[in-house]
C-alpha positions in Angstrom: 129.7 123.0 54.0 131.2 122.6 57.4 134.8 123.3 56.3 133.7 126.5 54.5 132.6 127.9 57.9 136.2 128.0 59.2 137.9 129.1 55.9 140.2 132.0 56.4 139.4 132.3 60.1 140.7 131.9 63.6 139.9 128.8 65.6 140.6 129.2 69.3 141.9 126.1 71.2 140.2 126.2 74.6 142.1 123.7 76.7 143.6 123.6 80.2 144.8 120.8 82.5 142.1 119.6 84.8 144.3 120.4 87.8 144.4 124.1 87.0 141.7 126.8 87.8 140.9 127.0 84.1 140.5 123.3 83.6 136.8 123.1 84.4 134.0 122.6 81.9 132.1 125.8 82.9 135.3 127.9 82.7 136.3 126.5 79.3 132.8 126.9 78.0 132.8 130.6 79.0 136.3 130.9 77.4 134.9 129.5 74.2 131.9 131.8 74.2 134.1 134.8 74.7 136.3 133.7 71.8 133.3 133.4 69.5 132.2 136.9 70.6 135.6 138.1 69.6 135.3 136.6 66.1 136.5 133.0 66.4 135.0 130.9 63.6 135.6 127.6 65.5 136.7 126.1 68.8 139.1 123.2 69.4 138.5 121.4 72.7 139.6 118.4 74.6 137.5 115.8 76.5 133.8 115.0 76.2 132.8 116.9 79.3 134.4 120.1 78.1 133.0 119.7 74.5 129.5 119.1 75.9 129.7 122.3 78.0 131.0 124.3 75.1 128.4 122.9 72.7 125.7 124.4 74.9 127.0 127.9 74.5 128.4 128.1 70.9 127.1 127.3 67.5 130.4 127.5 65.6 132.2 124.2 64.5 134.0 122.4 67.3 137.1 120.4 66.6 137.1 117.7 69.2 140.0 115.8 70.6 140.4 113.3 73.4 143.9 113.3 75.0 144.6 110.0 76.5 148.1 108.6 77.3 148.1 104.8 76.6 150.7 102.3 77.8 153.3 101.4 75.1 152.1 104.0 72.5 153.4 107.6 72.0 150.2 108.9 70.3 147.8 110.5 72.7 145.5 112.7 70.7 142.3 110.7 70.0 144.3 107.5 69.7 141.3 105.1 69.2 137.9 104.9 67.6 136.2 104.8 70.9 137.9 108.1 71.9 136.6 109.6 68.6 133.1 108.3 69.2 133.1 109.9 72.7 133.9 113.4 71.4 131.4 113.2 68.6 128.7 112.1 71.0 129.6 115.1 73.1 129.0 117.5 70.2 132.2 117.7 68.2 131.7 118.5 64.5 135.2 117.5 63.4 137.5 114.9 65.1 141.2 115.6 65.2 143.6 112.6 65.6 147.3 112.1 65.9 148.4 111.1 62.4 152.1 111.0 63.0 154.2 108.0 61.8 154.5 106.6 65.3 153.3 103.4 66.9 149.5 103.4 67.5 146.9 101.1 68.9 144.8 101.1 65.7 145.9 101.4 62.1 145.5 105.0 60.8 143.7 104.1 57.6 141.2 102.0 59.6 140.7 104.7 62.2 140.0 107.4 59.6 137.7 105.1 57.7 135.6 104.1 60.7 135.2 107.7 61.8 133.9 108.6 58.4 131.6 105.5 58.0 130.3 105.2 61.6 130.4 108.7 63.0 129.9 110.7 59.8 132.2 113.6 60.6 135.4 115.0 59.0 138.8 114.0 60.3 141.6 116.4 60.9 145.0 114.8 60.9 147.5 116.3 63.3 150.9 115.7 61.7 154.5 116.8 62.2 156.1 116.4 58.8 155.3 116.9 55.1 155.5 113.2 54.5 153.0 112.5 57.3 150.6 115.1 55.9 150.7 113.6 52.4 150.2 110.1 53.8 147.2 111.3 55.9 145.6 113.0 53.0 146.0 109.9 50.9 144.4 107.8 53.7 141.3 110.0 53.6 141.9 112.7 56.1 139.7 115.8 55.3 142.2 118.3 56.8 145.8 118.2 57.8 147.2 120.3 60.6 150.7 121.1 61.6 149.9 120.6 65.3 152.6 118.0 66.0 155.5 119.8 64.3 158.2 120.1 67.0 156.5 117.6 69.3 157.7 114.3 67.9 161.2 113.0 68.6 162.2 113.6 65.0 160.9 117.2 64.8 162.0 118.6 68.1 164.6 120.8 66.4 161.7 122.7 64.8 160.1 123.8 68.1 162.5 126.7 68.5 161.5 128.1 65.1 158.1 129.2 66.3 155.0 128.6 64.1 155.9 126.2 61.3 154.9 128.4 58.4 157.4 126.6 56.1 155.5 123.3 56.7 152.2 125.0 56.0 153.6 126.3 52.7 154.9 122.8 51.7 151.7 121.1 52.6 149.6 123.6 50.7 151.6 122.8 47.6 151.4 119.0 48.0 148.0 118.1 49.3 144.5 118.8 47.9 142.8 119.0 51.3 142.7 122.1 53.6 145.8 122.8 55.6 145.4 124.0 59.1 148.2 125.9 60.9 148.4 125.0 64.5 151.2 125.2 67.0 153.3 128.1 68.5 151.4 130.9 66.9 152.2 133.7 69.2 150.8 136.8 67.4 148.3 138.0 64.9 151.2 138.5 62.5 152.1 134.8 62.7 148.4 134.0 61.9 148.4 136.3 58.9 151.7 134.8 57.6 150.1 131.3 57.9 147.1 132.3 55.8 149.4 133.9 53.2 151.4 130.6 53.1 148.2 128.7 52.2 146.6 127.8 55.5 142.8 127.2 55.3 142.5 128.4 58.9 144.6 129.0 61.9 144.3 127.5 65.4 145.6 129.5 68.3 145.6 128.3 71.9 148.3 129.3 74.4 148.7 132.9 73.1 145.0 133.6 73.8 143.7 131.3 76.5 146.7 130.3 78.7 146.3 133.0 81.4 148.9 131.5 83.7 151.5 131.2 81.0 150.9 134.6 79.5 151.1 136.2 83.0 154.3 134.3 83.8 155.8 135.6 80.6 154.9 139.2 81.4 156.3 138.9 84.9 159.5 137.3 83.7 160.1 139.9 81.1 159.3 142.8 83.5 161.7 141.5 86.2 164.4 140.9 83.6 164.2 144.5 82.4 164.2 145.8 86.0 167.3 143.7 86.7 169.1 145.2 83.7 168.1 148.7 84.6 169.5 148.2 88.1 172.9 147.3 86.9 175.7 149.9 87.2 
């Protein structure tokens, strides 16, 4: 079973803005291949062209998304069925969608149902609260992920807390579908805590793949320390 392939493992999110040096299909595909060589059991990727390039190099499950900002709607992760169709046709095995309780162009139950019926792939619901996770599972989502915790207006206060392990634990107790921990996982210790809290798998992106951000953090910390040492 597809979901069994990622159970207890690390999924690496290989994404980068198209305007950056990393945001090219060939680069993201190489990044994904390197992650799999390191032990990743799955890849999360954005946009059909990137998914297609990654699919050529890896055999592990790909969680596909299509980030698209639409006028008048705050949801942007695979907001419509046509976005879902595009990532599946590119090679995604699982489609992740924004399943938050915000205005959307298509009703969530209908979107989940159409993906199942017409595309035949599992749906991962990216949520920000326990209530959203429960609702998504009841609507038929095959997995629920903490991806959006801290990134909706009503959960911004949770962003400073780091990885939302508490939400993982709550979801694991309340839903019967696998719970994925995603968002602000900055260390192997965070990932281990997520699994201990009941996560089916863990998705890590920035801490592994964002070379520019990781470099900037090193530089900032180094200069801060030098500045402190220079003080009388």
